[in-house]
py3Dmol code that shows the C-alpha trace and the ligand (Angstrom):
import py3Dmol

protein = """\
ATOM      1  CA  MET A   1      -0.071  -0.051  -0.061  1.00  0.00           C
ATOM      2  CA  VAL A   2       1.254   3.463  -0.921  1.00  0.00           C
ATOM      3  CA  TYR A   3       0.782   5.606   2.097  1.00  0.00           C
ATOM      4  CA  GLU A   4      -0.261   9.531   1.788  1.00  0.00           C
ATOM      5  CA  THR A   5      -1.502  10.415   5.116  1.00  0.00           C
ATOM      6  CA  ILE A   6       1.316   8.522   7.236  1.00  0.00           C
ATOM      7  CA  ILE A   7       4.841   7.811   6.633  1.00  0.00           C
ATOM      8  CA  LEU A   8       6.358   4.370   7.629  1.00  0.00           C
ATOM      9  CA  ASP A   9      10.094   4.251   8.026  1.00  0.00           C
ATOM     10  CA  LYS A  10      11.711   0.946   8.945  1.00  0.00           C
ATOM     11  CA  LYS A  11      15.322   1.165  10.588  1.00  0.00           C
ATOM     12  CA  PRO A  12      15.365  -2.075  12.189  1.00  0.00           C
ATOM     13  CA  PRO A  13      15.094  -2.752  14.938  1.00  0.00           C
ATOM     14  CA  ILE A  14      12.988   0.435  15.315  1.00  0.00           C
ATOM     15  CA  ALA A  15      10.135   1.546  13.248  1.00  0.00           C
ATOM     16  CA  TYR A  16       9.052   5.184  12.918  1.00  0.00           C
ATOM     17  CA  LEU A  17       5.374   5.942  12.203  1.00  0.00           C
ATOM     18  CA  THR A  18       4.632   9.629  11.288  1.00  0.00           C
ATOM     19  CA  PHE A  19       0.984  10.913  10.932  1.00  0.00           C
ATOM     20  CA  ASN A  20       1.383  13.259   7.900  1.00  0.00           C
ATOM     21  CA  ARG A  21      -1.428  15.676   7.384  1.00  0.00           C
ATOM     22  CA  PRO A  22      -0.012  18.506   9.213  1.00  0.00           C
ATOM     23  CA  ASP A  23      -2.112  21.200   7.614  1.00  0.00           C
ATOM     24  CA  VAL A  24      -5.126  19.808   9.593  1.00  0.00           C
ATOM     25  CA  LEU A  25      -3.103  18.898  12.579  1.00  0.00           C
ATOM     26  CA  ASN A  26      -2.804  15.376  11.288  1.00  0.00           C
ATOM     27  CA  SER A  27      -6.709  14.638  11.916  1.00  0.00           C
ATOM     28  CA  ILE A  28      -7.775  11.432  11.194  1.00  0.00           C
ATOM     29  CA  ASN A  29      -9.893  10.565   8.250  1.00  0.00           C
ATOM     30  CA  LEU A  30     -10.874   6.865   6.716  1.00  0.00           C
ATOM     31  CA  GLN A  31      -7.858   6.886   4.493  1.00  0.00           C
ATOM     32  CA  MET A  32      -5.723   7.495   7.581  1.00  0.00           C
ATOM     33  CA  ILE A  33      -7.307   4.787   9.682  1.00  0.00           C
ATOM     34  CA  ARG A  34      -6.871   2.357   6.570  1.00  0.00           C
ATOM     35  CA  GLU A  35      -3.194   3.253   6.181  1.00  0.00           C
ATOM     36  CA  PHE A  36      -2.657   3.163   9.931  1.00  0.00           C
ATOM     37  CA  ARG A  37      -3.860  -0.253   9.892  1.00  0.00           C
ATOM     38  CA  ASP A  38      -1.739  -1.559   7.052  1.00  0.00           C
ATOM     39  CA  ALA A  39       1.214  -0.286   8.800  1.00  0.00           C
ATOM     40  CA  LEU A  40       0.465  -1.550  12.196  1.00  0.00           C
ATOM     41  CA  GLU A  41       0.001  -5.147  10.575  1.00  0.00           C
ATOM     42  CA  ASN A  42       3.190  -4.479   8.580  1.00  0.00           C
ATOM     43  CA  VAL A  43       5.154  -3.593  11.686  1.00  0.00           C
ATOM     44  CA  GLY A  44       3.525  -6.402  13.762  1.00  0.00           C
ATOM     45  CA  SER A  45       4.528  -9.200  11.320  1.00  0.00           C
ATOM     46  CA  ASP A  46       8.112  -7.958  10.911  1.00  0.00           C
ATOM     47  CA  LYS A  47      10.284 -10.007  13.217  1.00  0.00           C
ATOM     48  CA  GLY A  48      13.202  -7.706  12.578  1.00  0.00           C
ATOM     49  CA  LEU A  49      11.529  -4.886  14.366  1.00  0.00           C
ATOM     50  CA  ARG A  50      11.266  -4.595  18.198  1.00  0.00           C
ATOM     51  CA  ILE A  51      10.326  -0.956  18.986  1.00  0.00           C
ATOM     52  CA  LEU A  52       7.736   1.261  17.185  1.00  0.00           C
ATOM     53  CA  ILE A  53       7.948   4.983  17.440  1.00  0.00           C
ATOM     54  CA  ILE A  54       5.000   7.085  16.652  1.00  0.00           C
ATOM     55  CA  THR A  55       4.817  10.802  16.096  1.00  0.00           C
ATOM     56  CA  GLY A  56       3.265  13.575  14.038  1.00  0.00           C
ATOM     57  CA  ALA A  57       4.579  15.860  11.313  1.00  0.00           C
ATOM     58  CA  GLY A  58       4.248  19.566  12.227  1.00  0.00           C
ATOM     59  CA  ARG A  59       2.907  20.991  15.333  1.00  0.00           C
ATOM     60  CA  ALA A  60       0.565  18.287  16.126  1.00  0.00           C
ATOM     61  CA  PHE A  61       0.970  14.722  17.151  1.00  0.00           C
ATOM     62  CA  GLN A  62      -2.823  14.286  16.318  1.00  0.00           C
ATOM     63  CA  ALA A  63      -5.675  16.743  16.705  1.00  0.00           C
ATOM     64  CA  GLY A  64      -8.117  13.738  16.664  1.00  0.00           C
ATOM     65  CA  ALA A  65     -10.835  12.834  14.304  1.00  0.00           C
ATOM     66  CA  ASP A  66     -11.269  15.159  11.201  1.00  0.00           C
ATOM     67  CA  ILE A  67     -14.138  17.177  12.308  1.00  0.00           C
ATOM     68  CA  LYS A  68     -14.956  18.363   8.606  1.00  0.00           C
ATOM     69  CA  TYR A  69     -14.925  14.762   7.299  1.00  0.00           C
ATOM     70  CA  MET A  70     -17.179  13.600  10.152  1.00  0.00           C
ATOM     71  CA  THR A  71     -19.761  16.112   9.544  1.00  0.00           C
ATOM     72  CA  GLY A  72     -20.415  14.347   6.123  1.00  0.00           C
ATOM     73  CA  LEU A  73     -20.842  10.917   7.195  1.00  0.00           C
ATOM     74  CA  SER A  74     -24.017   9.153   7.437  1.00  0.00           C
ATOM     75  CA  LEU A  75     -24.776   7.014  10.720  1.00  0.00           C
ATOM     76  CA  LEU A  76     -23.522   3.947   9.024  1.00  0.00           C
ATOM     77  CA  GLU A  77     -20.334   5.490   7.539  1.00  0.00           C
ATOM     78  CA  PHE A  78     -19.569   6.874  10.973  1.00  0.00           C
ATOM     79  CA  HIS A  79     -19.946   3.402  12.495  1.00  0.00           C
ATOM     80  CA  GLU A  80     -17.439   2.021  10.193  1.00  0.00           C
ATOM     81  CA  TYR A  81     -15.332   4.928  10.529  1.00  0.00           C
ATOM     82  CA  ASN A  82     -15.215   4.942  14.348  1.00  0.00           C
ATOM     83  CA  HIS A  83     -15.045   1.046  14.739  1.00  0.00           C
ATOM     84  CA  SER A  84     -12.118   0.662  12.247  1.00  0.00           C
ATOM     85  CA  GLY A  85     -10.419   3.319  14.270  1.00  0.00           C
ATOM     86  CA  MET A  86     -11.103   1.849  17.533  1.00  0.00           C
ATOM     87  CA  LYS A  87      -9.857  -1.536  16.327  1.00  0.00           C
ATOM     88  CA  ASN A  88      -6.574   0.032  15.311  1.00  0.00           C
ATOM     89  CA  MET A  89      -5.971   1.149  18.973  1.00  0.00           C
ATOM     90  CA  ASP A  90      -6.565  -2.560  20.031  1.00  0.00           C
ATOM     91  CA  LEU A  91      -4.016  -3.658  17.144  1.00  0.00           C
ATOM     92  CA  LEU A  92      -1.567  -1.171  18.295  1.00  0.00           C
ATOM     93  CA  GLU A  93      -1.768  -2.123  22.049  1.00  0.00           C
ATOM     94  CA  SER A  94      -1.140  -5.908  21.257  1.00  0.00           C
ATOM     95  CA  LEU A  95       1.839  -5.444  18.977  1.00  0.00           C
ATOM     96  CA  PRO A  96       4.511  -7.470  19.909  1.00  0.00           C
ATOM     97  CA  GLN A  97       6.825  -4.470  19.503  1.00  0.00           C
ATOM     98  CA  VAL A  98       7.251  -1.966  22.368  1.00  0.00           C
ATOM     99  CA  SER A  99       5.480   1.255  21.185  1.00  0.00           C
ATOM    100  CA  ILE A 100       6.447   4.639  22.071  1.00  0.00           C
ATOM    101  CA  ALA A 101       4.469   7.779  21.547  1.00  0.00           C
ATOM    102  CA  ALA A 102       6.518  10.634  20.889  1.00  0.00           C
ATOM    103  CA  VAL A 103       3.966  13.395  21.551  1.00  0.00           C
ATOM    104  CA  ASN A 104       5.234  16.395  19.574  1.00  0.00           C
ATOM    105  CA  GLY A 105       2.300  18.714  20.127  1.00  0.00           C
ATOM    106  CA  TYR A 106      -1.403  18.563  20.351  1.00  0.00           C
ATOM    107  CA  ALA A 107      -2.814  15.019  21.289  1.00  0.00           C
ATOM    108  CA  LEU A 108      -6.504  15.229  21.136  1.00  0.00           C
ATOM    109  CA  GLY A 109      -9.636  12.974  20.845  1.00  0.00           C
ATOM    110  CA  GLY A 110      -8.366  10.252  18.725  1.00  0.00           C
ATOM    111  CA  GLY A 111      -4.998  11.391  18.757  1.00  0.00           C
ATOM    112  CA  LEU A 112      -4.679  11.009  22.583  1.00  0.00           C
ATOM    113  CA  GLU A 113      -6.385   7.492  22.160  1.00  0.00           C
ATOM    114  CA  VAL A 114      -3.225   6.614  19.842  1.00  0.00           C
ATOM    115  CA  ALA A 115      -1.060   7.783  22.531  1.00  0.00           C
ATOM    116  CA  LEU A 116      -3.049   5.714  25.273  1.00  0.00           C
ATOM    117  CA  ALA A 117      -2.860   2.595  23.191  1.00  0.00           C
ATOM    118  CA  CYS A 118       1.050   3.017  23.076  1.00  0.00           C
ATOM    119  CA  ASP A 119       3.065   1.362  25.933  1.00  0.00           C
ATOM    120  CA  ILE A 120       4.997   4.509  26.708  1.00  0.00           C
ATOM    121  CA  ARG A 121       4.374   8.335  26.263  1.00  0.00           C
ATOM    122  CA  ILE A 122       6.966  10.912  25.965  1.00  0.00           C
ATOM    123  CA  LEU A 123       5.653  14.518  25.648  1.00  0.00           C
ATOM    124  CA  SER A 124       7.021  17.653  24.497  1.00  0.00           C
ATOM    125  CA  GLU A 125       6.979  20.317  27.187  1.00  0.00           C
ATOM    126  CA  LYS A 126       4.714  22.118  24.612  1.00  0.00           C
ATOM    127  CA  ALA A 127       2.263  19.324  23.977  1.00  0.00           C
ATOM    128  CA  ARG A 128      -1.291  19.723  25.199  1.00  0.00           C
ATOM    129  CA  VAL A 129      -3.489  16.675  25.492  1.00  0.00           C
ATOM    130  CA  GLY A 130      -7.076  16.151  26.176  1.00  0.00           C
ATOM    131  CA  VAL A 131     -10.346  14.366  25.065  1.00  0.00           C
ATOM    132  CA  PRO A 132     -12.620  17.264  23.919  1.00  0.00           C
ATOM    133  CA  GLU A 133     -15.205  15.039  22.395  1.00  0.00           C
ATOM    134  CA  VAL A 134     -17.888  16.128  24.794  1.00  0.00           C
ATOM    135  CA  LYS A 135     -17.679  19.744  23.459  1.00  0.00           C
ATOM    136  CA  LEU A 136     -18.577  18.448  20.010  1.00  0.00           C
ATOM    137  CA  GLY A 137     -21.432  16.342  21.786  1.00  0.00           C
ATOM    138  CA  ILE A 138     -19.855  13.110  21.072  1.00  0.00           C
ATOM    139  CA  LEU A 139     -17.435  11.040  23.402  1.00  0.00           C
ATOM    140  CA  PRO A 140     -14.050   9.466  23.115  1.00  0.00           C
ATOM    141  CA  GLY A 141     -14.826   6.756  20.687  1.00  0.00           C
ATOM    142  CA  ALA A 142     -11.487   4.761  20.023  1.00  0.00           C
ATOM    143  CA  GLY A 143     -11.055   3.494  23.622  1.00  0.00           C
ATOM    144  CA  GLY A 144     -10.296   6.516  25.526  1.00  0.00           C
ATOM    145  CA  THR A 145     -13.145   5.819  28.029  1.00  0.00           C
ATOM    146  CA  GLN A 146     -11.492   2.730  29.114  1.00  0.00           C
ATOM    147  CA  ARG A 147      -7.785   3.269  28.645  1.00  0.00           C
ATOM    148  CA  LEU A 148      -7.639   6.822  30.201  1.00  0.00           C
ATOM    149  CA  PRO A 149      -9.098   5.564  33.633  1.00  0.00           C
ATOM    150  CA  ARG A 150      -6.799   2.467  33.589  1.00  0.00           C
ATOM    151  CA  ILE A 151      -3.902   5.001  33.154  1.00  0.00           C
ATOM    152  CA  VAL A 152      -4.847   7.853  35.364  1.00  0.00           C
ATOM    153  CA  GLY A 153      -7.390   6.457  37.647  1.00  0.00           C
ATOM    154  CA  LYS A 154     -11.113   6.948  37.229  1.00  0.00           C
ATOM    155  CA  GLY A 155     -11.544  10.379  38.930  1.00  0.00           C
ATOM    156  CA  ARG A 156      -8.820  12.120  36.791  1.00  0.00           C
ATOM    157  CA  ALA A 157     -10.268  10.493  33.619  1.00  0.00           C
ATOM    158  CA  LEU A 158     -13.688  11.509  34.388  1.00  0.00           C
ATOM    159  CA  GLU A 159     -12.665  15.032  34.726  1.00  0.00           C
ATOM    160  CA  MET A 160     -10.681  14.810  31.400  1.00  0.00           C
ATOM    161  CA  ILE A 161     -13.538  13.276  29.676  1.00  0.00           C
ATOM    162  CA  THR A 162     -16.535  15.414  31.148  1.00  0.00           C
ATOM    163  CA  THR A 163     -15.058  18.830  31.276  1.00  0.00           C
ATOM    164  CA  GLY A 164     -13.070  18.205  27.716  1.00  0.00           C
ATOM    165  CA  GLU A 165     -10.412  20.473  28.916  1.00  0.00           C
ATOM    166  CA  MET A 166      -6.850  19.964  27.740  1.00  0.00           C
ATOM    167  CA  ILE A 167      -3.915  19.725  30.212  1.00  0.00           C
ATOM    168  CA  ASP A 168      -0.145  20.689  29.675  1.00  0.00           C
ATOM    169  CA  ALA A 169       2.751  18.135  29.542  1.00  0.00           C
ATOM    170  CA  GLN A 170       3.703  18.818  33.355  1.00  0.00           C
ATOM    171  CA  GLU A 171       0.152  18.322  34.348  1.00  0.00           C
ATOM    172  CA  ALA A 172       0.037  15.030  32.076  1.00  0.00           C
ATOM    173  CA  TYR A 173       3.336  14.006  33.942  1.00  0.00           C
ATOM    174  CA  ARG A 174       2.035  14.905  37.191  1.00  0.00           C
ATOM    175  CA  ILE A 175      -0.949  12.328  36.810  1.00  0.00           C
ATOM    176  CA  GLY A 176       0.876   9.639  35.136  1.00  0.00           C
ATOM    177  CA  LEU A 177      -0.345  10.235  31.802  1.00  0.00           C
ATOM    178  CA  ALA A 178       3.182  11.007  30.457  1.00  0.00           C
ATOM    179  CA  ASN A 179       6.114   8.824  31.285  1.00  0.00           C
ATOM    180  CA  LYS A 180       8.345  11.697  30.607  1.00  0.00           C
ATOM    181  CA  VAL A 181       8.500  15.322  29.504  1.00  0.00           C
ATOM    182  CA  VAL A 182      11.380  16.634  27.260  1.00  0.00           C
ATOM    183  CA  PRO A 183      12.347  20.008  25.731  1.00  0.00           C
ATOM    184  CA  ASP A 184      10.502  20.879  22.679  1.00  0.00           C
ATOM    185  CA  GLY A 185      11.698  19.277  19.420  1.00  0.00           C
ATOM    186  CA  GLU A 186      13.522  16.278  21.430  1.00  0.00           C
ATOM    187  CA  VAL A 187      10.670  13.675  21.723  1.00  0.00           C
ATOM    188  CA  VAL A 188      11.796  11.457  18.976  1.00  0.00           C
ATOM    189  CA  LYS A 189      15.429  11.545  20.214  1.00  0.00           C
ATOM    190  CA  ALA A 190      13.906  10.760  23.780  1.00  0.00           C
ATOM    191  CA  ALA A 191      12.074   7.974  22.514  1.00  0.00           C
ATOM    192  CA  GLU A 192      15.232   6.550  20.758  1.00  0.00           C
ATOM    193  CA  GLU A 193      17.003   6.718  23.963  1.00  0.00           C
ATOM    194  CA  MET A 194      14.424   4.784  25.897  1.00  0.00           C
ATOM    195  CA  ALA A 195      14.212   2.395  22.961  1.00  0.00           C
ATOM    196  CA  GLN A 196      17.967   1.679  23.432  1.00  0.00           C
ATOM    197  CA  LYS A 197      17.388   0.571  26.968  1.00  0.00           C
ATOM    198  CA  ILE A 198      14.799  -1.813  25.926  1.00  0.00           C
ATOM    199  CA  LEU A 199      16.749  -3.033  23.127  1.00  0.00           C
ATOM    200  CA  ALA A 200      19.745  -3.903  25.645  1.00  0.00           C
ATOM    201  CA  ASN A 201      17.207  -6.581  27.100  1.00  0.00           C
ATOM    202  CA  GLY A 202      16.338 -10.074  26.323  1.00  0.00           C
ATOM    203  CA  PRO A 203      13.915  -9.678  23.419  1.00  0.00           C
ATOM    204  CA  LEU A 204      11.516 -12.581  24.167  1.00  0.00           C
ATOM    205  CA  ALA A 205      11.423 -11.529  28.013  1.00  0.00           C
ATOM    206  CA  VAL A 206      10.477  -7.920  26.736  1.00  0.00           C
ATOM    207  CA  ILE A 207       7.767  -9.434  24.529  1.00  0.00           C
ATOM    208  CA  MET A 208       6.371 -11.863  27.216  1.00  0.00           C
ATOM    209  CA  ALA A 209       6.575  -9.250  29.852  1.00  0.00           C
ATOM    210  CA  LYS A 210       4.328  -6.949  27.763  1.00  0.00           C
ATOM    211  CA  ASP A 211       1.983  -9.709  27.203  1.00  0.00           C
ATOM    212  CA  ALA A 212       1.740 -10.386  30.648  1.00  0.00           C
ATOM    213  CA  VAL A 213       0.868  -6.936  31.627  1.00  0.00           C
ATOM    214  CA  ASN A 214      -1.597  -6.564  28.721  1.00  0.00           C
ATOM    215  CA  VAL A 215      -3.387  -9.687  29.308  1.00  0.00           C
ATOM    216  CA  GLY A 216      -3.252  -9.785  33.066  1.00  0.00           C
ATOM    217  CA  LYS A 217      -4.965  -6.113  33.289  1.00  0.00           C
ATOM    218  CA  ASP A 218      -8.335  -7.642  32.431  1.00  0.00           C
ATOM    219  CA  LEU A 219      -8.080 -10.685  34.555  1.00  0.00           C
ATOM    220  CA  PRO A 220      -8.590 -11.190  38.263  1.00  0.00           C
ATOM    221  CA  GLN A 221      -5.363 -10.810  39.993  1.00  0.00           C
ATOM    222  CA  ASP A 222      -4.722 -14.374  41.053  1.00  0.00           C
ATOM    223  CA  GLN A 223      -5.498 -15.561  37.368  1.00  0.00           C
ATOM    224  CA  ALA A 224      -3.268 -12.815  36.022  1.00  0.00           C
ATOM    225  CA  CYS A 225      -0.333 -13.812  38.415  1.00  0.00           C
ATOM    226  CA  GLU A 226      -0.797 -17.318  37.167  1.00  0.00           C
ATOM    227  CA  TYR A 227      -0.584 -16.024  33.625  1.00  0.00           C
ATOM    228  CA  ALA A 228       2.653 -13.901  34.290  1.00  0.00           C
ATOM    229  CA  HIS A 229       3.932 -17.244  35.929  1.00  0.00           C
ATOM    230  CA  LYS A 230       3.361 -19.213  32.777  1.00  0.00           C
ATOM    231  CA  ASN A 231       5.319 -16.822  30.694  1.00  0.00           C
ATOM    232  CA  ILE A 232       8.239 -16.601  33.141  1.00  0.00           C
ATOM    233  CA  THR A 233       8.305 -20.581  33.222  1.00  0.00           C
ATOM    234  CA  PHE A 234       8.091 -20.267  29.348  1.00  0.00           C
ATOM    235  CA  LEU A 235      11.082 -17.767  29.238  1.00  0.00           C
ATOM    236  CA  PHE A 236      13.284 -19.933  31.643  1.00  0.00           C
ATOM    237  CA  SER A 237      13.179 -22.651  29.093  1.00  0.00           C
ATOM    238  CA  THR A 238      14.662 -20.351  26.325  1.00  0.00           C
ATOM    239  CA  GLN A 239      18.423 -19.993  25.281  1.00  0.00           C
ATOM    240  CA  ASP A 240      18.240 -16.263  26.116  1.00  0.00           C
ATOM    241  CA  ALA A 241      17.346 -16.828  29.697  1.00  0.00           C
ATOM    242  CA  LYS A 242      20.174 -19.426  30.171  1.00  0.00           C
ATOM    243  CA  GLU A 243      22.543 -16.674  28.677  1.00  0.00           C
ATOM    244  CA  GLY A 244      21.077 -13.768  30.798  1.00  0.00           C
ATOM    245  CA  LEU A 245      21.473 -15.687  33.998  1.00  0.00           C
ATOM    246  CA  GLN A 246      24.913 -17.099  33.171  1.00  0.00           C
ATOM    247  CA  ALA A 247      26.154 -13.699  31.981  1.00  0.00           C
ATOM    248  CA  PHE A 248      25.457 -12.291  35.438  1.00  0.00           C
ATOM    249  CA  VAL A 249      27.207 -15.003  37.243  1.00  0.00           C
ATOM    250  CA  ASP A 250      30.185 -14.378  34.621  1.00  0.00           C
ATOM    251  CA  LYS A 251      29.900 -10.492  35.114  1.00  0.00           C
ATOM    252  CA  ARG A 252      29.598  -9.870  31.414  1.00  0.00           C
ATOM    253  CA  ALA A 253      27.104  -8.439  29.033  1.00  0.00           C
ATOM    254  CA  PRO A 254      24.735 -11.030  27.774  1.00  0.00           C
ATOM    255  CA  ILE A 255      24.684 -11.927  24.022  1.00  0.00           C
ATOM    256  CA  TRP A 256      20.743 -12.271  23.084  1.00  0.00           C
ATOM    257  CA  LYS A 257      19.754 -14.602  20.253  1.00  0.00           C
ATOM    258  CA  GLY A 258      16.066 -14.374  20.702  1.00  0.00           C
ATOM    259  CA  GLU A 259      15.968 -18.043  21.076  1.00  0.00           C
TER     260      GLU A 259
END
"""
ligand_1 = """\
57
CO8
N -10.343 18.185 12.492
C -10.204 18.714 11.137
N -9.370 19.779 10.931
C -8.707 20.291 12.122
C -8.884 19.424 13.361
C -9.688 18.529 13.496
N -9.668 17.691 14.652
N -7.984 20.123 14.450
C -7.530 21.302 13.558
N -7.835 21.147 12.336
C -7.405 22.256 11.264
C -8.071 23.447 11.407
O -9.497 23.641 10.823
C -7.211 24.283 10.610
O -7.459 24.471 9.297
P -7.723 25.724 8.436
O -6.232 26.316 8.549
O -7.966 25.088 7.047
O -8.658 26.488 9.165
C -5.887 23.812 10.926
O -6.153 22.483 11.333
C -5.092 24.280 11.931
O -5.984 24.352 13.130
P -6.355 25.697 14.059
O -6.387 26.916 13.131
O -7.569 25.515 14.706
O -5.077 25.774 15.166
P -5.203 26.327 16.540
O -3.545 26.381 17.065
O -5.863 27.747 16.641
O -5.822 25.292 17.431
C -6.476 23.145 18.238
C -5.433 24.110 17.678
C -6.761 23.807 19.771
C -5.831 21.892 18.194
C -7.632 23.345 17.413
O -7.412 23.098 15.992
C -8.764 22.329 17.850
O -9.378 22.535 18.798
N -9.158 21.256 17.237
C -10.117 20.370 17.041
C -9.573 19.219 18.391
C -10.516 18.195 18.609
O -11.812 18.600 19.159
N -10.485 16.834 18.584
C -11.225 15.819 18.809
C -11.980 15.495 17.453
S -13.388 14.359 17.944
C -12.639 12.868 17.986
O -11.208 12.845 18.047
C -13.273 11.756 18.117
C -12.485 10.338 18.088
C -13.391 9.382 17.436
C -12.435 8.105 17.080
C -11.892 8.297 15.617
C -11.341 7.079 15.309
C -9.987 6.923 15.552
"""
view = py3Dmol.view(width=600, height=400)
view.addModel(protein, "pdb")
view.setStyle({"model": 0}, {"cartoon": {"style": "trace"}})
view.addModel(ligand_1, "xyz")
view.setStyle({"model": 1}, {"stick": {}})
view.zoomTo()
view.show()
């Protein structure tokens, strides 16, 4: 697929995905939803990639749904639009790669929902984030009503969702929505620095750890712990775990094979 609304740049082991409709603050039309899905499937099936960094061209990460585009949709068309956008977030969240949102500017509505579906969020000090949908008479339709409270807690999520007000990067950091705030223009660099720390670790261990967190969050705690126990038991049987443990004993850096 030739992309017009996004850019996918693979530099294994890192993939860079950039939303690219800067004239409309990278707002989301159906074409972007389709291209984003194709790119996520592409990244997800590429065994050479271990990290996905998502950012936006220009001064926004993503300003949410393309409001002008939405005004022309029938109810059925809106259903397809929102549902396929929502499913993209599930796909993003379940990727084997670790995803890092490098939030360079506004992340609003569906744009914040993309960042919420990423594993890690790094914000520019100039970024402003929010879910302003109620100001438009709708609600965060791509998983925001569920992921936001899981990340910042129900009270803070409901404050953001019902007021529709934006918050700045420092407030996002204070409430746990941002992992890190960095100077303007340095979000991708900061994401790459975090990526290097992740890439230094056992590749299978990172995949299985993310899986344990993602699957476990929707299970009762005892079942979630049993699930994580199965993952670590699997990992213990791998060559990488033997290497990682032995390398510690030998006081040397491990050499990972992903086996
Ligand atoms: N949709 C369409 N166009 C947009 C959007 C948008 N969401 N945001 C900005 N633009 C356009 C503007 O119309 C403007 O275009 P033009 O130059 O032709 O007038 C251009 O981008 C620049 O924007 P502004 O002039 O408004 O820039 P400002 O710096 O003054 O303001 C803001 C920036 C505060 C971000 C402002 O543009 C704004 O409030 N935008 C709307 C944000 C919003 O309400 N987002 C939520 C949308 S609803 C939603 O996301 C529901 C999600 C459903 C799931 C979808 C599936 C994934």
